N, C-alpha and C positions, 0 to 999 in steps of 0.2 A: 504494499499499499504506499509506496513512496510517493512523495509529493513531486510534481512535475514541474515546480518552479513558479506556477501561476500564483499560488498563494503567498509567494514571497514578493509580490509586486508592490513597489514602495510609491508609485505614482497615484496620487489621489484621483486625478481625472480618469485615468486608465482603470482603477478599481471600480469607479462609479459606472463607467461604460460598460465594463465587463458584467457587473452586477445587473444592469438594466437588460443587457443582451440576453443573460440567463433568464431574467424574469420573462421576457419575451418568448423565449423557446419552452418554457414551462407553461405557457398558455395563460400569462397573467399581463397583458398589454397595459392596462390601467396602472398596476404597479410599477411597470417598466418606465412608463412616462414620469411618475412621481419621483422614481430614482434617478432618471436621467435629468429630471429639472433640479437636483442637487448642484449640476455644474453651473447652473445659473446664479448660484449664491456666491460664487467666486467675486470678491471685491466688496460684498456686503459687510456693514460694520456690525451685524449681529454677532454676538459672542458664539453662538452655536455655529454659524457660518466660518468664522475665523479658526474654531477649533478644528472643524472639519478639514479645512485646507492646510492646516499646520499639523495634520495627524501624525504623532510620533509612534509609528509602528507599521505593521503590513496591513493595508487597508481591507484586503479580502480575508487574510485569516483571520483578523480581528471582527470581520463581518461588519465594518464600520457603516456602509451604505444601509445594511439592513437595521442597524440600531436606529438610526434617525428615521428610516421609513416607518418603523413601528411606533415611533413616538408621534409621527404625523397621522398615522391611522388611528391612534388612539383620541385624537381630537375629534374624529368622525365618530367613533364609538361612544365617546362621552357627550355627544350632541353640541359640541362647541364650533364645529366647522362642517355644516352640513353641505357647503359647496364642494366638499371633496367627493360627494356621493356621485357626481356626474362625472368625475375624472375616472374613479374605479370602476363605473359602469360603462365606460368607453364612449360617453357623449361629449367629450371635449376632443375634437380631431386635431387641433393644432398644438404642437409641442411648446410654441411660443407662449400659447395662453396658459398652459400648465406650468412653465417656467415663471411666468409673472405671479400666478396664484401661490405657488410653493414658496417664492421668495417673500411675498406678502406676508404669509402664514408664519414663516420662520421669523420674520422680523417682529410680528405681532406677539408671537408665543415664545420669545427667546428664552426667557428664564425657565419656562415650562418644559420645552425641549431638550434645554442643556443636559439634565441628568439622563437622558436616554442613551447619551454617549458613553455613559459610565460603565455599562456591561453588555456582554454579548446577547444577542436575541435568544428568546426560548421559543423553538419552533417545534413543537410536539404535535404530531399528526397520525390519527389512528389508522388512516389508510396505508401507512407505511408497513404496518404489522401484518398485511396481506402477504408480503414478501417473507417476512419471518415465519408466517404459518406455512407457506409453500416450501421453504427450506426445511422446516421440521418434518413435513410429510416426506420429503426426500431423504433426510437422514433417517427416518423409521423404516424406510424400504430397505431393510436388511444390512444397514450401515452401522447403526447405533440402536438402542433401545427407544421405543416409542413413548417413554416416559422421560420428562425434562426438568431439570433444575435450571430455571430461566433466569439469568442474571444480565441486567442491561445497564450499560454505562452511558453517561450523558442522558438520562432518563427524564430529566426536565420534571414534568408534573406526573410522570409515571403512567402516560396514556397508553403506550406501547407495552408496558410492563404489565398491563391488565390484559393483554391479548387472549389469555386462556378464558375470558369471560365473554368473548365476541364470537359471533356466528359468521362464517366465511362461506362464499361461493366463489370457488376459484376455478374457471373454466368448466362448471358442472360438478366440480368435487367439493362436497360440503364437509365442513368440520366445525366443531365449536358448538355451545349449547343453543338449540333451535329457538328458544324463547328469549334470547338476548335482545336487549333494545338496541344494541350496536350490531347492525347488519352491514357487513363489509363485502361488496361486490364489484370488484375493478372489472374493466374491459379486459379480457383475458386473450392473448395473442399467443399463437402456436399451441402445441400439445398441453393438456392438463398436466398438473403434478401427479404423482402416484397416489393411489387411494390407500390410506392407512389409518390406524387408529393412533391418536397422540392425546398424552394427558400431561399434567404438570404436577409435580410434587412440591414445587416451590417457585415462586416468583417474586423477585426483589430487583430494586434498582439502586442507582447512586447518581449523585450530580452534585456538582460544586455549589449550585445555588438552586435547589429544588423548588418546585411550585406547588403551592398547596391549592388544589382544585376547588376545595370546599370553602375558600376564602374569596368573597366576591371580588375584592380589589385585585388580588393576584390572579383570579381567572380572567378578569378583564384585561389585564397586562398581557396574559398569554394570548388571549384573542387579538391583541394589537398586533402581534406578529404575523398573523394568518393573512395571507395575500387575499384581500376582499373579492377579487376577480375569480378566484379559485372557487368554484361553486361546490357546495356540499360540505366544506371543511367546518364551517360554523356549527353546522347541525351535529356533527361527529363530535366536536368539543362538548357541546351541550349534552349529548348521551353519554359521553365520558364523565362529565361532572356529575351527572345523576347517578352513574355507578360508583363514582368515588364518594358520593355521599352516603351511599349504603355500607360501603366498605373501602376506605381509602388505601391506594397502593403503599406498598412499604419502600420508601425512598430514603436512603441514607446520605447525608450531607458530608460529602468526601471527594477528594481528588481522585480522578479515574484510575491512575496509576497505583495509588495507595489501597484503593478498594480491590481492584483485580488481584494484586498480590495477596491481599488479606483473604479474599474469597477462595482463591486457588490453593492457598496454604491450608485451609479447613478441611477437615476429614470429609470424604465424599462418601455417601451412602451408596450401597450396592443396587444395581439395578435401573439407575436413572442417568441420564445423559446430562452432564454439566454443560451448559451453553453461556458463552460470553458473547453477547449481542450489542449492536449498536447501529444506528441510522442516521445519516447527514450530520455528523458531529466530528469526525476523524481530523478533519482539516483543520479544526480549530484547536486541536490539541498541540502544545508544544512538542518539538522534535524528541526530547528527552523523555516526555510521557509516552510517546508513541513506543519509543524503543524500551522503556520499562515493561509496559504491557506485552510486547512481542517477546521479550525474554522470559516474562513469566509463563506466557502460553506455551513456548518452547520447552521450557522446563517441565511444566505440568503434563504437557502431551507426551513426553518422554517416559513418564510413569503411568501413563493411562492404559486401562485394560479393558477387555470386551464387558466386564462386569462393572467397570466405572469409566466409561468413556468421557470424552471431552471434545466440545465442538465451538467453533468460532464462526458466528454468522454476522455479516457485514453487508449493510446497503448503503455504499458510498459513492460519491461523484468521481468519475473520471474527468479531470479537469481539461483534458486535451479534446475529448468527444462530446462533452456536456451530458454524457449518458449516466444514469445512475445504476450502478451495477450491484447486482446481488451475487455475493461470493461466501463460499463456505469451505472451511477446512474441519477435518475430524481426526481424532486420535483414539485408538491405534488406526493406522491404515491410510489416512488420507493426509500427507504432508503438504502437498501443493493446494492452493486454493482452486476450488471449481467454480467457474463462472456459470451460475444457474439461470439468471435472468437479467434483463434491463427492465427498469420500472420507472414510471412518473414519479417526480420527486414527492407529490402529495397522494400518491397512491391510486390516480384515476385509471391507470392501465398497468399490466404488468405482460411483459414479452417473455415467455418461458423458453429456455434454451436448453435446460437439463433433459435427462430422459425420463 
C-alpha cells in the first residue's frame, strides 16, 4: 500500500484542484464546485483563507480541502446558509458564481469556519461495508473460518464496525439479518461473491478522535462531511444513528498503530478469523504508523494457524487511477494481497473481480 507521491503534494492550489477533480469523478459535481471555489479565496483577508494558502503540511494527506468543505456544508445543515442548497443541487451552472458565493461565505463566517481546519474530516459511510461483507464471504469460501473477530481502525463513529447488524444484497447474494433497518444493496458489477454463512464473534474499532453517534452535535458534524450530492448517504447515517441509540458500537480512542499492536498481541480464540479492516483512511496515516501496522501484521501472520487465522481487509484509494480498491490478505496461506474488487468511494457500486 505504498503511497505514490500524490499525498505528498505541497502546492495548495494543486491539492484543491486534485480534490475537486476527485469529487467530480465520484459523482459529486456540486461539492467539486465548492472545493474548486477555494481557489478564489487567494488574496482574501479572511483568516481562514490566509490559513488555507499558508498551509504548513501536505494538503492532500491532511485532507485540508475536505476540512473546510465540511465546515461550509455545516452552514447549510445548520440553516445558516440556505443559498448553498442550489450549489449542491447543481442549480448553479457558473463556477464564477460559486466562487463569488464561497468567498462571501468564508469572509462572513470566518471565525466560525476557522476551527474546521484544526482536524481531519470524519467520513464514515455504511455503503463501504458492502465491500467488507463481500471480502468476508470470499474469506469464508474455504480460506478461513466463517466466524470473524472484526477489528476496524480509523473507525470514526463506528458505522462500519456495526456491519454485522446490516442486511446486504450483493449481486443477488444476501447476508446479514433480514429485519435490519439498514438495507445495503449497491449496484453490482461482475459475478456475485461466493455464497457462505458468516458471523461475528466480536466487532470493535479504534479512532484517534471517535464520534459519538448518539450525541446530536457530533452526529451533525459527521453529516457535515457527507457530500450532499451523493444521494442516499444521509439516510444511511440516520439508520446508523438509530442502531447506535439501541446499542452503540465499541470504539476505543487510540492511535491506529498502538491499537493494532495491542489487539494483535492479545490472545486469539480458536475458531474465529481475526480481521484488521479499514476504509479510505490509510493515506491519512503517517508513514511510520503505516510501517508499524504492517510490521505487526507480518509478525502476527507468521504465527497464524488454520484454527486461529488472520486477515487484513482494506478498501483504499489508488491515487494514480482514482479507483478505490478492495484488497485482502490472509494468514496462513495468502501472503500477497488479492485485489477482489473496485468500488465507489461511498458504496454506490461494487465491481467484483474475485472468484
